[in-house]
C-alpha positions in Angstrom: 0.0 0.1 0.0 1.1 3.6 -0.4 0.9 6.1 2.2 1.5 10.0 2.3 3.4 11.6 5.0 2.8 15.3 5.9 5.7 16.5 8.1 6.1 19.7 10.0 9.5 20.5 11.5 9.7 23.7 13.6 12.5 25.2 15.7 12.7 24.2 19.3 10.8 26.7 21.4 13.7 27.5 23.8 15.8 28.3 20.7 16.1 31.6 18.9 14.4 31.7 15.5 16.1 34.6 13.5 14.0 34.3 10.4 10.7 34.3 12.6 12.1 37.3 14.6 12.8 39.3 11.3 9.2 38.4 10.1 7.7 39.5 13.5 9.4 42.8 13.5 8.2 43.5 9.8 4.7 43.0 10.8 4.5 46.2 12.6 6.0 48.1 9.4 3.3 46.4 7.4 0.4 47.7 9.6 0.0 44.3 11.3 1.2 44.9 14.8 -1.3 42.4 16.3 0.8 39.6 14.6 3.9 38.5 16.8 6.0 35.6 17.9 6.4 34.3 14.3 8.3 31.0 14.1 9.4 29.8 10.6 9.8 26.1 9.8 9.7 23.7 6.8 6.9 21.3 5.6 7.9 17.9 3.9 5.6 15.8 2.1 6.6 12.2 1.0 5.3 9.0 -0.1 6.2 5.4 1.5 5.4 2.1 0.4 4.4 0.0 3.3 2.2 -3.1 4.3 0.3 -1.2 7.0 -0.3 2.4 8.5 1.8 1.4 11.6 4.7 0.4 9.2 4.6 3.7 7.3 4.6 5.5 10.8 7.6 3.5 11.7 9.5 4.4 8.5 8.4 7.8 8.8 9.8 8.3 12.3 13.0 6.5 11.1 13.4 9.1 8.3 12.9 12.2 10.7 15.2 10.7 13.1 17.9 9.9 10.9 17.9 12.6 8.0 14.9 15.1 8.1 15.3 16.7 11.5 18.0 18.0 13.4 16.7 16.9 17.1 19.1 19.1 19.1 17.4 22.4 17.2 14.1 21.0 15.8 11.1 19.3 16.8 8.6 17.6 14.4 4.8 16.4 14.1 3.4 14.3 11.1 0.4 12.8 9.8 0.0 9.8 7.7 -2.8 8.7 5.2 -3.2 6.3 2.4 -2.3 7.9 -1.0 
């Protein structure tokens, strides 16, 4: 079976996010002072051949931990659905 994983990777809350800070500061200049504390991350979509949803979840976890996410600086969440 084929599954689709939608992965969101964000900087850890305790770490400075320079891109997010720059965007937050620019919001006031754009007339949007009510927007603050912007955090910028990345979104990854991938497809997995697996025998079950549980296997697809395990493979996605493995990919995140081994390659896609720097766990020292980032956190991640994902959702799996049949493709």
